[in-house]
C-alpha positions as CSV (number, residue, x, y, z in Angstrom):
1,M,-7.1,-84.6,52.9
2,Q,-8.6,-87.5,55.1
3,E,-11.8,-85.6,55.2
4,F,-11.3,-84.9,51.1
5,W,-11.1,-88.6,50.1
6,H,-13.7,-89.9,52.5
7,N,-16.1,-88.0,50.2
8,V,-14.5,-89.3,46.9
9,L,-15.3,-92.5,48.2
10,F,-18.9,-91.5,49.6
11,I,-19.4,-89.9,45.8
12,L,-18.3,-93.3,44.7
13,E,-20.5,-95.3,46.6
14,R,-23.2,-93.1,44.8
15,F,-22.2,-93.4,41.6
16,T,-25.5,-94.3,39.6
17,W,-26.0,-94.5,35.9
18,S,-27.9,-91.1,36.1
19,S,-24.4,-90.0,37.5
20,L,-22.9,-90.6,34.6
21,L,-25.8,-89.1,32.0
22,D,-25.7,-86.1,34.2
23,I,-22.0,-85.8,34.3
24,L,-22.1,-86.7,29.8
25,L,-24.8,-83.5,29.6
26,V,-22.3,-81.4,31.4
27,T,-19.5,-82.4,29.5
28,I,-21.4,-81.5,26.1
29,F,-22.6,-78.5,27.1
30,F,-18.7,-77.0,27.8
31,S,-17.9,-78.9,24.2
32,L,-20.6,-77.1,22.8
33,L,-19.5,-74.1,24.8
34,L,-16.1,-74.0,23.5
35,Y,-16.0,-75.1,19.8
36,L,-19.0,-71.8,19.1
37,L,-15.9,-69.4,20.8
38,R,-13.5,-71.1,18.9
39,D,-11.1,-68.9,16.6
40,T,-12.1,-66.0,18.9
41,E,-10.2,-64.1,21.8
42,A,-12.8,-65.1,24.6
43,H,-12.1,-69.0,24.0
44,I,-8.3,-68.3,25.1
45,L,-10.2,-65.8,28.1
46,L,-12.7,-68.6,28.8
47,R,-10.6,-71.8,29.6
48,G,-8.2,-69.2,32.0
49,V,-12.0,-68.5,33.8
50,L,-12.5,-72.2,34.1
51,L,-9.3,-73.1,34.9
52,I,-9.2,-70.3,37.8
53,V,-12.3,-71.7,39.2
54,L,-11.3,-75.4,39.5
55,L,-8.0,-74.3,41.1
56,V,-10.0,-72.0,43.6
57,F,-13.0,-75.1,43.8
58,L,-9.8,-77.0,44.6
59,L,-8.1,-75.5,47.2
60,T,-11.4,-74.6,49.4
61,S,-11.9,-78.1,49.4
62,L,-8.4,-79.6,50.3
63,V,-7.9,-77.0,52.7
64,N,-9.9,-75.4,55.3
65,L,-9.4,-71.5,54.9
66,P,-12.7,-69.5,55.8
67,A,-11.8,-66.4,54.4
68,F,-10.5,-67.3,51.2
69,T,-13.9,-69.2,50.9
70,W,-15.8,-66.6,52.4
71,L,-14.1,-64.0,49.5
72,V,-15.1,-66.1,46.8
73,Q,-19.0,-66.9,48.0
74,L,-19.1,-62.8,48.0
75,I,-17.6,-62.4,44.3
76,S,-19.5,-65.5,42.6
77,P,-22.8,-63.3,42.5
78,A,-20.7,-60.7,40.6
79,L,-19.2,-62.9,38.3
80,I,-22.4,-64.6,37.3
81,V,-23.3,-61.3,36.3
82,A,-19.8,-59.8,34.4
83,V,-19.5,-62.8,32.3
84,P,-22.0,-62.0,30.1
85,V,-21.2,-58.8,29.8
86,I,-17.5,-59.4,28.8
87,F,-18.7,-62.1,26.7
88,A,-21.7,-60.6,24.9
89,P,-20.2,-60.6,21.0
90,E,-18.9,-64.1,21.5
91,I,-23.0,-65.3,22.8
92,R,-24.4,-63.2,20.1
93,R,-22.3,-64.8,17.4
94,G,-22.3,-68.4,19.1
95,L,-26.5,-67.7,19.1
96,E,-26.2,-66.9,15.6
97,R,-24.5,-70.0,14.5
98,M,-26.9,-72.2,16.8
99,G,-29.9,-70.5,15.0
100,T,-28.5,-72.1,11.0
101,I,-29.1,-75.3,12.6
102,G,-32.0,-75.1,11.3
103,N,-31.1,-74.9,8.1
104,L,-29.3,-78.7,8.0
105,R,-30.8,-81.5,6.8
106,F,-30.6,-85.2,7.5
107,W,-30.1,-85.6,3.6
108,R,-29.6,-83.9,0.4
109,P,-29.3,-84.3,-3.1
110,R,-26.1,-84.3,-4.8
111,R,-25.2,-81.8,-7.3
112,D,-25.7,-83.0,-10.5
113,S,-23.6,-82.7,-13.5
114,K,-24.7,-79.4,-15.0
115,A,-24.5,-77.8,-11.6
116,N,-21.0,-78.5,-11.0
117,L,-19.9,-76.9,-14.4
118,E,-21.8,-74.1,-13.7
119,L,-19.9,-74.0,-10.2
120,E,-17.1,-74.4,-12.2
121,E,-17.6,-71.5,-14.7
122,A,-18.2,-69.5,-11.9
123,L,-15.5,-69.7,-9.7
124,D,-13.0,-69.4,-13.2
125,S,-15.1,-65.8,-13.8
126,I,-14.2,-64.6,-9.8
127,T,-11.1,-66.1,-10.3
128,K,-9.9,-63.8,-13.6
129,A,-11.7,-60.8,-12.2
130,V,-10.0,-60.7,-8.9
131,V,-6.7,-61.5,-11.0
132,Q,-7.5,-58.6,-12.9
133,L,-8.5,-56.4,-10.3
134,A,-5.3,-57.2,-8.3
135,E,-3.1,-56.0,-11.0
136,L,-4.9,-53.0,-11.7
137,R,-4.6,-52.2,-7.5
138,Q,-8.8,-52.0,-7.4
139,G,-10.1,-53.0,-4.0
140,A,-13.1,-55.4,-4.1
141,L,-15.1,-57.5,-1.8
142,I,-16.5,-60.7,-3.2
143,V,-18.9,-62.5,-0.3
144,I,-19.9,-66.4,-1.8
145,R,-22.7,-67.6,0.2
146,R,-22.8,-71.1,1.2
147,R,-25.0,-72.6,3.3
148,E,-26.2,-70.2,5.4
149,N,-28.3,-67.6,4.2
150,L,-27.3,-63.8,3.6
151,D,-31.0,-62.3,3.1
152,R,-30.3,-59.7,6.0
153,F,-27.5,-58.3,3.9
154,Y,-29.1,-58.0,0.3
155,K,-31.6,-55.6,1.9
156,N,-29.0,-52.9,2.1
157,G,-27.4,-53.1,-1.4
158,V,-28.7,-53.1,-5.4
159,M,-30.3,-56.0,-6.5
160,L,-28.8,-57.3,-9.6
161,N,-30.0,-60.9,-10.4
162,A,-27.2,-61.4,-12.8
163,E,-25.2,-63.6,-14.3
164,I,-21.3,-64.0,-13.6
165,T,-18.5,-62.6,-15.6
166,P,-15.4,-61.0,-15.4
167,Q,-16.8,-57.8,-17.4
168,L,-18.9,-57.1,-15.0
169,L,-17.5,-57.6,-12.2
170,L,-14.4,-55.6,-12.9
171,Q,-17.6,-52.9,-13.7
172,I,-19.2,-53.2,-10.9
173,F,-15.6,-52.5,-9.0
174,Y,-14.0,-49.8,-10.9
175,P,-13.5,-46.7,-9.1
176,N,-15.5,-44.0,-8.6
177,T,-18.5,-46.0,-9.6
178,P,-22.1,-45.8,-8.0
179,L,-21.6,-49.6,-7.0
180,H,-17.7,-50.1,-6.2
181,D,-17.9,-49.3,-2.5
182,G,-19.4,-52.3,-0.4
183,A,-19.7,-55.9,-1.5
184,V,-21.2,-58.1,-3.8
185,I,-22.6,-61.0,-2.8
186,I,-22.8,-64.3,-5.2
187,N,-25.4,-67.0,-4.7
188,D,-26.8,-69.6,-6.7
189,N,-23.7,-68.6,-9.2
190,H,-25.4,-65.5,-10.0
191,I,-24.6,-62.0,-8.5
192,V,-27.5,-61.3,-6.5
193,A,-26.6,-57.9,-5.0
194,A,-24.0,-55.1,-5.4
195,S,-22.8,-52.4,-3.0
196,C,-23.4,-54.4,0.3
197,V,-22.7,-53.0,3.5
198,M,-21.0,-56.4,5.7
199,P,-20.7,-56.1,9.6
200,L,-16.9,-55.3,10.6
201,S,-15.0,-57.7,12.4
202,S,-14.9,-57.6,16.2
203,S,-12.7,-60.3,16.8
204,G,-9.5,-58.2,17.2
205,V,-7.6,-60.2,14.7
206,L,-6.4,-57.5,12.3
207,N,-4.9,-56.0,15.6
208,S,-2.7,-58.3,15.7
209,T,-0.7,-56.8,13.0
210,A,1.1,-54.2,12.0
211,N,0.6,-54.2,8.2
212,R,-1.4,-50.8,8.0
213,S,-3.1,-52.1,4.3
214,L,-5.5,-54.0,5.8
215,G,-8.4,-51.9,6.0
216,L,-12.4,-51.8,6.5
217,R,-12.1,-54.5,3.6
218,H,-10.8,-56.7,5.4
219,R,-12.3,-56.0,8.5
220,A,-16.0,-56.7,6.9
221,A,-14.5,-59.6,4.9
222,L,-13.5,-60.7,8.6
223,G,-16.8,-59.7,9.8
224,I,-19.2,-61.3,7.7
225,S,-16.7,-64.8,8.0
226,E,-17.3,-64.7,12.1
227,I,-21.4,-64.7,12.2
228,T,-22.1,-66.9,8.5
229,D,-20.2,-69.4,6.7
230,A,-19.6,-67.7,3.9
231,L,-16.3,-67.3,2.0
232,A,-14.9,-63.6,1.3
233,I,-12.4,-62.6,-1.3
234,V,-10.5,-59.3,-0.8
235,V,-8.2,-57.3,-3.2
236,S,-6.7,-54.7,-1.4
237,E,-6.6,-51.7,-3.1
238,E,-3.0,-50.2,-2.1
239,T,-1.2,-52.9,-2.5
240,G,-3.3,-55.4,-5.0
241,T,-2.4,-58.5,-2.4
242,I,-5.3,-61.8,-2.5
243,S,-7.1,-62.7,0.1
244,I,-10.2,-64.8,1.6
245,A,-11.6,-64.7,4.6
246,H,-13.3,-67.8,5.9
247,R,-14.2,-68.8,9.4
248,G,-13.0,-66.1,11.1
249,K,-9.8,-66.2,9.6
250,L,-7.7,-64.3,6.9
251,I,-5.4,-66.2,4.6
252,R,-3.7,-63.7,2.5
253,R,-1.2,-63.1,-0.6
254,L,-2.9,-65.6,-2.8
255,D,-2.3,-65.6,-6.5
256,G,-4.7,-66.7,-8.8
257,E,-4.2,-70.1,-8.6
258,R,-4.4,-70.8,-5.3
259,L,-7.2,-68.7,-4.8
260,L,-9.1,-71.1,-7.3
261,N,-7.9,-74.0,-5.2
262,S,-9.0,-72.6,-2.1
263,M,-12.5,-71.7,-3.7
264,H,-13.1,-75.8,-5.0
265,T,-11.6,-77.4,-1.7
266,I,-14.0,-74.9,0.6
267,M,-17.3,-75.7,-1.8
268,S,-16.1,-79.3,-2.3
269,V,-16.9,-79.3,1.4
270,D,-20.1,-78.0,0.8
271,Q,-20.8,-80.6,-1.4
272,E,-20.3,-83.1,0.9
273,T,-22.1,-81.5,3.4
274,N,-24.9,-81.3,1.9
275,T,-25.3,-84.6,1.1
276,N,-24.3,-86.7,4.4
277,G,-26.7,-83.7,5.7
278,L,-25.7,-83.2,9.6
279,F,-23.2,-86.1,9.0
280,G,-21.3,-84.4,7.2
281,L,-20.9,-81.5,9.9
282,F,-18.2,-83.5,11.5
283,K,-16.1,-83.9,8.5
284,K,-16.8,-80.2,7.8
285,R,-14.5,-78.6,10.2
286,K,-11.6,-81.1,9.7
287,A,-11.5,-80.2,5.5
288,D,-11.8,-76.2,6.8
289,E,-8.8,-76.9,8.6
290,T,-7.0,-78.8,5.9
291,E,-7.9,-76.3,3.3
292,E,-6.2,-73.5,5.5
293,D,-3.3,-75.4,6.1
294,Q,-2.7,-75.6,2.2
295,S,-3.3,-71.9,1.1
296,E,-1.0,-70.6,4.3
């Protein structure tokens, strides 16, 4: 113990501004890592790993344990290889999130009144169509683009470039029609493509529920919300339940009013983010959490 405090005093005597900067950079690195892995199973696992590493470091520093120290040194290289394998899906997802930073600007103009009116009409049309689909128990998956591009998902669908109307959405998701399976992608208040294939969720969120009504549409909605900032709306074909997938979380059992309010809240966050640019991201996460709390 005396040797440990001697080492601490030795470090403090040589502590400089560069040392503070070094610690700050390491803190920022791990903060960003935890932020990118948020809302995933790996987030809890990573915190456990960091806690074990900290305990092992303190144990080997305070107590002279030659055999245990040798074992830790022997296992450490294997852990360096194992960690990327264990966290491969989360690392890929985090890199995709980091890649979208290039789409941000420090300042973007605010929507004008005409654009706001078009957005209002689009959201109203989506809400009317979703409510009717729920009443008819016709399955549907609608993906609304926010800031991140969805170009790679347009290519596997059928391009439409049509205005949003409840009648068109009802016709697209009518059972046994060519465009029934897959997702509709909406961008700039237009239906860009239909029958698009979405990536399935790999986070295991749906495995924690015993409800068997959550099928491939819900997994696809969660999947696209995990790798992009898109908003996905799902209608269950079995129960007619309306759900929203956003930021890797599924909000279920919505009615028409709550669906419309949720979409308004999320899209208003986009408007604030576009106006404030990069600085709007600091408010965006808080607003997303508030929207989820209000919808639950």
